[in-house]
N, C-alpha and C positions, 0 to 999 in steps of 0.2 A: 713561795719566799715569806717567812714569817717575819714581821716587824722587828727591825733592829734598832738600837739605840743610833742617834746620829748626833753630830755636833750642834748643829744649828740648821733651822730651817730659814731660808732665805725670803720666802713669800708667803703670805696669807691669803686665804680664801676672801674674796670681796666682790663687790658688784660695781663694775664701772660701766658707767653710761646704759644701766640697767641689764648688763650682760655680765654674766659669771665671769670672773677671772682673778688673776694673781696680782696682789698689792704688795710691793716691796716693803720689807721692814727693815729698822735699823737697831743697832746695840741699846741705842737709849729707850728703845720700846720694850725691854726687858728687864726684870729686877736681876740685880747681881747674884753670882752664885755665892752660896752658904754650904759649909760643911755640915753634912747629915741634916740638911734641911731642904724642901723644895719651896719656893716663894713663889705666891701666884698674886700677879698684879691685875687689879680690876680699875679699868678706866671710865670715868663717869662722863655721860654726855648731857644728862638731865636727872633731876630729882623731884619729888614732890614733898617738900616739908609741909607737914599739916598745921603747924604752929606760926608759919611765916610764908605768905603767900607769893614773896619776892624771892625766897631762898633758891637756890639751886643746890645747896648741900644736902647730903643723904646719908643712911644708916650704912656704915661699913658692913659687908656681908662676912659671912664664915665660909670654909672651903673644905673639901675631903678629896683624898686622890687613891686611885688603885693602880695596881701594876695590871699588865695586859693578860696575866693569868686569873685576874679577878681577886687577887689578894689586896687586903687594904694596906696602904702604905701609911697613912696618918690623916689627922684632921685637926683644925682649929675652929672654935667656937667664935662668933662674931664678937668683937672687942668691946662694943659699945660706943666707938667713936664715929664722927662724922668725916664723910669725904667732902674736901673743898669743891667748890663749882668747877666743873671742867677738870678736875684733878683727878688722883688716883688714890689707891690704898694698896700696900703690900701685905698679903697675908702669908705668913711664915708658917710652915708646917713641919714639924720635927717627924724625922723618919726613923729615929732611934737607930736600932741595929739593921732595919729593913734597907737592903741596898738596891731593892727592885727599882727599875726603871719605870715611873709612874706615866701612864698613858690616859688615864680615865680621870675626869674631874666633875666634880659637883660645886656650884657656887649657890648658897642659899642666903636669902634676905637675912639682914642683921638687925631689923627694926621695922617700925610702922611708918617711916618715911621712905616712899617708893625710890629706887634708883633706876636709871635707863643707861644701861652699861653699853659703851661704844666699844670696847675691846676688853679682852683677858689674855694676859701672857703668863707663861709659867717658864721658869728655871730650876731644874732640878739638880741635885747635890754633884752631879756629873757634869753639869754646865749643858745639858740637853735643852733646847728651847724650842718653845712651840707657842702658837696664838691662835685667837680667834675673834672675828669682827661682828659687831653689832648687825651687819647687813645680813648675816645668817638668820636671825630671828625674823627680821624683814620678810625675806624672801620663803621661809618657812611657815608664814602664817600668824606669828607672835605679836604682840603689842609693840609699837615701834614709834620713833620719832626722829627728826632731824635732829644733827647734831654738829657742834663746831670743834670736837675734840679732834686732834691731829694725830696721825699714824704714819709712820716711815719717813724716809728721806723726801718723799715728795708731798708732805703734809696731806695726805689722803684724809679725808673726814668722814668714816663711815656712819651709818644710822645708829642708833642705839636701840636696845630692847629691854623691856621693863620687868623687874620683880618688884613684890611688895610682900611685907610680912602681915598684913590685917586685912588684904583683899579690897581696900578702900579704894575710889576712884576707878572703878571697874576694872581694876588690875588684879586678876586672880592667880597670877604667876608667882608662885612663892621660891622657886629654885629652877635652876637649869643644869643638866647633865650633859657630858660630851665625851666622846673619844678624841680628845684634843690634837692628837696626832695626826687626824685625818683632815685638819683645817689649816696647818702650815706645811708646805710643800716646797721642793726644790724643781720641780717641773708642773704642768698644768694638766697631765693626764687625768688624775682624779677629778679635778675641776672640770674638765670637759665631760666626764662621766656624771656629773651632778647637773651640769648645763642641759644634758640630753636626757637625763631621767632624774628629776628633782626627788623622786621619791628614795633614790640611793643615798640622799643626804638627809631628807626629812621624814621620810617613812619608815625608819629603822631606828628603834627607841635607844639601844646603845651608842649610836653614833651621835644623835642629838636629840634632846627632847625637854619639854617643859613640864614642871610638877606643881600642883595646886596645894598640897598639904604641906604643913610644917615639916620640915625635914630635920630629922635628929644626925647630925655629922656624926655622932659617936655609933649610932646603932644601925642606921638604915644603910642598905647596900644598894649602889648604883648596878642597874643591869648592864652584864658585861657579855661579850661575845665567848661562847664555848662551843668548839674550839676558837681560838684566837684567829682573826682574820688573816689572810694570805693576800699577798699582792703581787702583780707581775713586775717585772723588770723596771717598767715605765712608772711604776707607783700606782696604777689603777687596780682596781678590786680583781683578784683571780676568780672568784668564784661568786657572782652576785647573789645567787640563791642562799649564801650564808649570810646575808644582811636579813633576810626575812624572818626575824625573831625578835621576841619581847625580851630577850636576853636572860643571863643565868643570875641569880641572887643566890645568898647563903642557903644552905638546905633547910628547907621547911619553912622559908619566908617567902611569901608572895611578893611578887614584883610589884615596885611602886606605880601606882596608878597616873599615869601622864595625862597632861592635857591634850585631848585631840586636836589637831591643827590642820588645815587644809593650805598647801602653799599657793601663793597667787604669783604669777610671773606675767610680765608684759610680753606682747608679741615681738619679735625680732623685726618686725617691719617698721618700727618707730622707736628711736633711743628713750624718748621722753612722752610718748602717747599714753595715757591711762584711762582712755575712755573705755566703756564697756565693750564696744564692738571689737577692740584690739587687745582686751585682757584674756588672756590665755589661763585656765583653771588647770591645775596638775591635780589628779587624783592619785595618792599615793596608797595604792592598795586599798580604798576606802578606808582610809586612816583617821577621817574626821567627818563630824556632822555640821562643821562650821560652815554658815552660809557664804557661797561664794559672791562675786559682784552681782551676777545676774540673779541669784536668789534673792538678795536683798533689795533688788530693784534700784540701785544707786544709778543716778542719772548721769548721762555722759556729759561732756562739756556743753553748755549752752552760752545763750547770748549773756553777756555781761555789761550791757549798756545801761548802766544805772540800775539794772535789777541783780538781787542777790539770787543765788543758786543754791537750793537745799540738797544736800547729797547724803545725809545720814543721821544718826543719832548721836547724843552727847558723849563724848569722849575726852572730856576736859580735866585737866588735872590741878590748873591754877586758875580758877575761874576769875580773878580780878587782876591777872596779868596778861601782857601781851609780848611776845617775842618779834624783835624787829631786825630784820636781816637783809642783805642786798646781795647775798650769795647765790648764784645762778642754778645751783645744784639743790637749794632748798626750794622745790617746787610746790607751790601753792596747791596745784592741782592733786599733786601725787599725796599730799597730806591731806587734803580735805576730801578727796574721793576714794581714798583707802579704806577698807571696812576695819582694818586692825591698827590705824595710826590713833595714839593718844597722848595728850600734852597740852600744853598752854595754846591759845588762840596765837597766831602768827600773820604777818605782814611782810610780803617782800616788796622792797621799794623798786627793785629792777623791774619786776614783772608787773607792777602796779596793781596786785591783788593782796587780799585779805582772807583768811580762813578763821571764822568764827568756830572754835573746836566745841562750844557748848551745843551748837545746833548743827555743827558740819555744813556751814554755809559759806558760800564764796562772795565776797563783795569786790568791787574795784576801790581804787583810793581815790580820793575826791581830788579833784582838779577844777581848772577854769571852764572846762567843757561837762564835766560830771560834778553835780553840786548836791544831789541827794540820792538816796539808796548807794552810800559809799561810806567809806572809812576816812574820817578826817583824823590824819596822824597828829595833830596837835602842834604845839611848839618845837619845830625843829631845831631851834638853838639849844634844846635840852638835851640833845644827845651831841654835843660838842660840834654842831653844825654838819654833821654827817647824813642827816636824813633828806633824802632827795630822789626824785625820781617818782612819777605819779602824782606830784603835787606842783604848783608853782612857788617857786621860792625866787629871793633875791639875794645876792651876796652883798656884804656890807664893806668887804674889803679887809676887814680884820679877822676873818675867819668864822664870823657868826653868820647864820643864816636865819632870816626871817620869812614866815610863811604870809602868803598875800591874799589867803583865802578865808573868810569865816570870822565870825565874832561871837562864837558860841561861850557859853557859861565857862569859867576857868576851874579845872579840877586839879587839885594839888596831889601829886603822887611821888612816887620814886622811880629811879632808874637803877637797875643792876647791871654792871659791866661785866665783860667776861672774866676779869680777875676776881669777881664777887663783890668788888666795892659798891656799896648801896649809897647813892647821894640823893638826898631829898631836893625837891626842886619844887617851887612854887610856880606852876606852869599849865598850860591847857594840856591835858593827857589825850591819848587817842580815843576817839569815839565814834559809834557809827552814826550816820544820818539816815533816818527812816525813808524807805522808797518814796519817790514822787508820786502823789496822789493824781488820780485822773485830770482833775480841775486844776492842781496846783503844781503842776510839772515845773522844775526850776526852782521852786520855793526853797531856799537853803535851810536845811536842818530841821523840816517840818514836815509831816506827813499831810494827809488831806483833813485832818480834823485838828490841825496846829499843834500835834502833840511833839516832843523834842526828841533829839536821839535817844534810843532805847538800850543801848550799852556804852558804857564809859569805863574804861579801865584805870585801875588804882597804880599799877607797877609796871615799869618798862622793863623788859630783859633784853638788854642791848647786846646784839650779835653783829653789829656793823664794823666791829674793829678787826 
């Protein structure tokens, strides 16, 4: 059965409790219909503005679309605009007289300020709607980060996937291409196929891939399936062997060089266990030389009783900033032990754990019992009294919260809230306290040589609201 246009897809492939599943979408997640146009909405989860370490705004991307037969429907170059923090941009693509139903999409970086994409949704001129979530990049081995962007009626918060125009900050991914109709579905048959064999999603270039080179939206051709894919009545692939291709481009043009990725997925034994022993590495027809967990020697969970655990190399995009969250699905272990996570350092107040993304090192938060080898979160009243968990606090009855531990040097910084508001505060900013020395265990804020804390952040990115 050849792919046929549909009115709208009800659900989108995502990762729920680390298992591939369908996430409900709502009409608000999609751009409105425009005659003779397809509109592509790109939702932001995080960005890296090189000129402002506290900014979450990023460069708006460009996009191009193709029909299922490989013919180009249209393209729009980047506008040069910025996307607001946790906001979105709508890229309108004129179809002209082309009435074909677009099924292939490429989204390319629009500038040198990297963006982390939480979702992409598309509405064509015939009101067909499809979407893609940043969870796919996470599962397929692309660079990713946690996100607070909400999608669907249940306010699902997908991870986000990075693209960048100048390869700075260890982000070499310039564009992503996809057969977007394979990610928004009315039943879970194709999703189950992805779960059983991740290569059917990540190991076939026309379905989803990332590209390192600057993409010419006008001239470059996204690889497409030829012949077009066929599907069973339940929506699953009719012929899996048709997937194993680099795809067809225009006659005489070489297929664009994609970035080889190795999908990494957790075992089904535990919903949130990301230790090496439980990590399952999927080899998608030898599609990648990217090191796996085991190959990079990343450490499994260790004791955090005042001691930091090093798990990898620097994957930091905002070196002077720290994200503060209390959402349970923003797992510090997931972030700090995963080989492909990139972004600012993060502390989860509920878990009482901090990930230093500059060193891929896990610390506990400081408390009355843990006073060294930990993260001191600073003046909790600087986040409107919402910082709690992992530190000793006392309520003053008027909504303010004062921290009971530490008299460290005052660090003046800024707080960036979810809506992008940046508020300056003369406050003690979050900073690490060195590990306790053998003969100085329990001496607050100093190592065995009396040195002060070695990491102090200038900006807080507040995700606690």
